[in-house]
C-alpha positions in Angstrom: 0.2 0.0 0.0 1.7 3.5 -0.9 -1.9 5.3 -0.1 -4.0 4.3 3.2 -7.5 5.7 3.5 -9.9 4.7 6.1 -13.6 6.1 7.0 -14.6 5.9 10.6 -11.6 3.6 11.3 -12.7 1.3 8.5 -10.5 0.7 5.4 -12.1 2.7 2.3 -12.0 4.0 -1.1 -12.8 7.7 -1.5 -14.5 8.7 -4.9 -15.0 12.2 -5.9 -17.4 13.0 -8.4 -17.2 16.5 -9.7 -19.6 18.0 -12.2 -19.2 19.8 -15.2 -19.1 23.7 -15.2 -22.5 24.2 -16.4 -24.4 21.5 -14.6 -26.6 22.0 -11.7 -25.4 20.7 -8.5 -28.2 19.7 -6.8 -29.4 17.7 -9.8 -26.1 16.0 -10.1 -26.2 15.3 -6.3 -29.7 13.8 -6.8 -28.8 11.9 -9.5 -25.8 10.2 -8.1 -27.7 9.5 -4.9 -30.4 7.5 -7.0 -27.5 5.8 -8.7 -25.8 4.6 -5.3 -29.5 3.4 -4.3 -29.4 1.1 -7.6 -25.8 -0.2 -7.0 -26.3 -1.1 -3.3 -28.2 -4.4 -3.6 -25.4 -5.8 -6.3 -22.6 -4.9 -4.0 -20.6 -7.8 -2.4 -21.0 -8.8 1.4 -19.3 -6.3 3.7 -18.9 -3.5 1.2 -21.2 -0.5 1.6 -21.5 3.0 -0.1 -21.7 6.1 2.0 -21.8 9.7 0.8 -19.5 12.0 3.2 -19.6 15.1 1.5 -22.4 16.5 -0.5 -22.1 20.2 -1.8 -25.7 20.4 -2.8 -26.6 20.3 1.0 -25.0 23.9 0.8 -27.4 25.0 -1.8 -30.8 23.5 -0.3 -29.7 25.5 3.0 -29.5 28.3 1.3 -32.8 27.8 -0.6 -34.3 27.0 2.8 -33.1 30.5 4.4 -34.8 32.3 1.4 -38.0 30.6 2.0 -38.0 31.4 5.9 -36.9 34.7 4.9 -39.8 35.0 2.7 -42.4 33.5 5.1 -41.2 36.2 7.9 -41.2 39.0 5.5 -44.9 38.1 4.8 -45.8 37.8 8.8 -43.8 41.1 9.4 -45.7 42.8 6.5 -49.2 41.8 7.7 -48.4 43.4 11.2 -46.6 46.5 9.9 -49.2 47.3 7.1 -52.3 46.7 9.6 -50.5 48.8 12.4 -49.8 51.5 10.3 -52.8 51.4 7.7 -55.4 50.1 9.6 -57.2 47.6 7.2 -57.1 44.2 6.2 -57.9 45.2 2.6 -54.3 47.0 2.6 -53.0 43.6 4.0 -54.3 41.8 1.0 -52.9 44.2 -1.7 -49.4 43.8 -0.1 -49.8 39.8 0.6 -50.3 39.5 -3.4 -47.5 41.9 -4.2 -45.0 40.0 -2.6 -45.3 36.3 -4.0 -46.0 38.1 -7.6 -42.9 40.4 -7.4 -40.8 37.1 -6.6 -42.2 34.8 -9.1 -41.7 37.5 -12.0 -38.3 37.5 -10.9 -37.6 33.8 -11.2 -39.3 34.2 -14.7 -36.7 36.9 -15.4 -33.9 34.6 -14.0 -35.1 31.7 -16.3 -35.0 33.9 -19.3 -31.4 35.0 -18.5 -30.3 31.4 -18.0 -29.6 32.0 -14.3 -29.8 29.2 -11.6 -30.7 29.0 -7.9 -27.1 29.2 -6.5 -25.5 31.2 -3.5 -25.0 34.5 -5.2 -28.5 34.8 -7.0 -30.2 33.6 -3.9 -28.2 36.2 -2.0 -29.5 38.8 -4.1 -32.8 37.6 -3.7 -32.5 38.0 0.0 -31.0 41.3 -0.1 -33.7 42.2 -2.5 -36.7 41.0 0.0 -35.8 43.7 1.9 -36.9 46.6 -0.2 -38.8 44.8 -2.8 -42.1 46.3 -1.3 -40.7 49.5 -0.6 -42.5 51.3 -3.9 -45.7 49.1 -3.1 -45.8 50.5 0.6 -45.2 54.1 -0.8 -48.0 53.9 -3.2 -50.7 52.1 -1.0 -50.0 54.8 1.9 -50.4 57.8 -0.5 -53.7 56.2 -1.7 -54.8 55.5 1.8 -54.2 58.9 2.8 -56.1 60.3 -0.2 -59.0 58.3 0.9 -58.9 59.8 4.5 -58.7 63.5 3.1 -61.2 62.9 0.2 -63.8 60.3 1.4 -66.4 61.7 -1.1 -64.0 60.7 -4.3 -64.5 57.1 -6.0 -61.8 54.6 -5.1 -60.4 54.8 -8.7 -60.1 58.3 -8.2 -57.9 58.0 -5.1 -55.9 55.0 -6.8 -54.9 57.4 -9.8 -54.4 60.4 -7.8 -52.5 58.7 -5.1 -50.0 56.8 -7.7 -49.5 60.0 -9.6 -48.7 61.7 -6.6 -45.7 59.8 -5.5 -45.2 57.9 -8.8 -42.1 60.2 -10.1 -40.6 59.8 -6.3 -40.6 56.1 -6.4 -39.1 56.0 -10.0 -36.3 58.3 -8.9 -35.7 56.2 -5.5 -35.6 52.9 -7.8 -33.2 54.5 -10.3 -31.0 55.4 -7.4 -30.7 52.1 -5.9 -30.0 50.6 -9.3 -27.2 53.1 -9.8 -25.5 51.9 -6.6 -25.1 48.2 -7.9 -25.0 48.5 -11.7 -21.6 49.8 -11.8 -20.1 46.7 -10.2 -20.9 45.0 -13.6 -18.0 47.1 -15.1 -15.4 46.0 -12.8 -13.3 43.4 -14.6 -12.2 40.2 -12.9 -13.3 37.8 -10.6 -15.5 40.1 -8.6 -17.7 40.6 -11.6 -17.9 37.1 -12.5 -19.0 36.2 -8.8 -21.4 39.1 -8.2 -22.7 39.3 -11.6 -25.9 37.3 -11.0 -26.3 38.9 -7.4 -26.4 42.4 -9.0 -28.6 41.6 -11.9 -31.0 39.6 -9.8 -31.5 42.7 -7.5 -31.9 45.0 -10.5 -34.4 42.7 -11.8 -36.7 42.3 -8.6 -36.6 46.1 -7.8 -37.7 46.8 -11.5 -40.5 44.3 -11.2 -41.5 45.8 -7.7 -41.6 49.0 -9.3 -43.8 47.9 -12.2 -46.2 46.3 -9.8 -46.4 49.2 -7.5 -47.6 51.4 -10.3 -49.8 49.0 -11.9 -51.2 46.3 -9.7 -51.3 47.9 -6.5 -53.6 50.6 -7.9 -55.6 48.4 -9.8 -56.3 46.2 -6.6 -57.2 49.2 -4.4 -59.5 50.5 -6.9 -61.2 47.1 -7.0 -60.7 46.0 -3.2 -61.6 49.4 -1.7 -64.9 51.2 -1.4 -65.7 54.8 -0.3 -63.8 55.8 3.0 -65.4 55.8 6.2 -64.2 58.0 8.9 -63.0 56.0 12.1 -61.8 56.4 15.4 -57.7 56.5 16.1 -56.5 53.4 17.4 -54.3 53.3 20.0 -51.3 52.3 17.5 -52.4 55.7 15.8 -52.2 57.5 19.2 -48.8 56.3 20.1 -47.4 57.0 16.9 -48.6 60.5 16.9 -46.8 60.8 20.3 -43.7 59.2 18.7 -43.9 61.5 15.6 -44.6 64.6 18.1 -41.2 63.6 20.0 -39.4 63.2 16.9 -40.5 66.5 15.7 -39.2 67.9 19.0 -35.8 66.3 18.7 -35.6 67.5 15.2 -36.2 71.3 16.3 -33.1 70.9 19.0 -30.9 69.6 16.4 -31.6 72.3 13.9 -31.2 75.2 16.6 -27.7 73.6 17.5 -27.2 72.7 14.1 -23.3 73.5 14.5 -23.1 71.0 17.4 -24.8 68.5 15.4 -22.5 69.0 12.4 -19.4 68.8 14.7 -20.8 65.4 16.3 -21.2 64.0 12.5 -17.8 64.9 11.7 -16.2 63.0 14.8 -18.3 60.2 14.1 -17.4 59.8 10.3 -13.7 60.5 11.5 -14.0 57.7 13.9 -15.7 55.3 11.4 -12.7 55.9 9.0 -10.2 55.0 11.9 -12.1 51.9 12.8 -12.5 50.4 9.2 -8.4 50.1 9.2 -8.8 47.5 12.0 -11.9 45.6 10.3 -9.9 43.4 8.1 -10.8 41.9 4.9 -11.2 38.2 3.5 -12.3 36.7 0.3 -15.5 35.1 1.7 -16.8 35.4 5.3 -16.4 32.3 7.6 -19.3 29.5 7.8 -19.9 27.2 10.5 -20.2 24.1 8.0 -18.6 21.7 10.7 -15.7 20.7 8.5 -12.2 20.6 9.8 -8.9 18.9 8.5 -5.9 17.9 10.9 -2.8 17.7 9.0 0.2 15.5 10.0 3.6 15.7 8.4 6.2 13.4 9.5 10.1 13.6 9.5 11.4 13.4 5.9 12.0 9.2 5.1 9.2 8.4 7.2 7.1 5.4 5.7 3.6 5.2 5.0 3.1 3.0 7.9 4.5 5.2 10.3 2.5 7.9 9.0 -0.7 5.9 9.4 0.2 4.6 12.7 0.0 8.5 13.8 -3.3 9.0 12.1 -4.7 6.2 13.4 -3.9 7.2 17.3 -5.5 10.4 16.6 -8.5 8.7 15.2 -9.0 6.4 18.0 -8.8 9.8 20.3 -11.7 11.1 18.5 -13.5 8.0 17.7 -16.1 8.4 20.9 -16.7 11.8 20.3 -20.6 12.1 19.7 -19.9 15.5 18.1 -18.5 14.1 15.1 -20.5 12.7 12.2 -17.8 11.2 10.0 -13.9 10.8 10.1 -12.1 10.4 6.7 -7.9 9.6 6.9 -5.6 9.4 4.4 -2.1 8.6 5.2 0.9 8.4 2.5 -0.5 11.1 0.2 -1.4 14.9 -0.4 -4.3 16.4 -2.1 -4.0 19.1 -4.6 -7.0 20.3 -6.3 -8.2 17.1 -8.2 -5.3 15.2 -7.9 -3.8 13.0 -4.8 0.1 12.9 -4.9 1.9 10.1 -3.0 3.8 11.6 -0.1 4.7 8.9 2.3 5.4 11.0 5.1 2.1 13.4 5.0 -1.4 12.6 5.8 -4.7 14.2 6.8 -7.6 13.6 8.9 -11.1 15.2 7.4 -13.7 15.6 10.4 -17.5 16.4 9.6 -19.1 17.5 12.7 -22.9 17.0 13.3 -25.2 19.9 12.0 -25.1 23.1 13.7 -28.5 22.9 15.2 -27.4 19.4 17.3 -24.2 21.1 18.8 -23.5 23.6 21.5 -20.1 24.6 20.1 -19.0 26.2 17.1 -16.4 24.8 14.6 -13.8 27.5 15.9 -14.3 26.1 19.5 -14.0 22.7 18.7 -11.0 23.2 16.8 -9.6 25.1 20.1 -10.7 22.1 22.2 -8.6 19.6 19.7 -5.5 21.5 19.9 -4.2 20.3 23.2 -5.4 17.0 22.2 -3.9 16.3 19.1 -0.5 18.0 20.0 0.0 15.6 22.8 
């Protein structure tokens, strides 16, 4: 044996399955899983097939995050719109605007040839936070006109309310797009990585603007009848007091404008100084539970000696309930897609249980392992 591999202490053969550049990660992973199920009945006794790493898990987690964000956004939407506008009909309008905006955006992604990946989903998550801003502004304008002109028809309220804020929301949307679109002109890896994220954000914002000036007025004209005067709710009374307090604070700031300007300059200077200590990295750290222990023996050490040291470390960790799987490679070094035979080197790849089932982070677990492995 020139290279020794083990999984959870048992001899094994490690097989990497790599997708083509234009293939879908989740589809490939599902196809591999189905193929493994077909092969298992034909295996000789004592041989098992196990998946120890699946990149599709991260994509599915991202999809789950987007789904949860959309559900949370819908819930908060109901609460906020009802508190500020005071009617379930406004809530119905916004609940129709949110899924339609996202569905139209998926249609644009399909036309553009985008897939659901980390970056396109990242753009969708970011855009969800602003996707209903335009619809909210239009709906608030229509609601305000209904209270100011209760004798006018619902159609007149919809047209005049939308016209009043139409130019403002168009300008706001174009300003939002102007912040991100120049990044498409940046050459190199940055443009390659963030192109889909930026275009998805641009697409969903453009769709939200279109629906805000078309569908929202149409729904309000259809669902709303004539305005009725009603008593102020407790929340409206509270918000009036809050607005009065804000007006008082704003008046104080304007009376002592030079003090406020000086405080702003000081905070700006402190922010510039603190940016030097933030640090930078290519991607933020992810607590995926994966860690690696590298072993390098003295030059001339045999594969059996390297394997003995790795086996000792593996046995020390074998009973840890936080570990889901352990893969050991002795006598080799993995570089990209190739494994080079180097007798005095090896590694132990550890996969921890999912984050929800452990009370320590991956970094904390590494700190816990250092004194144990260093013995």
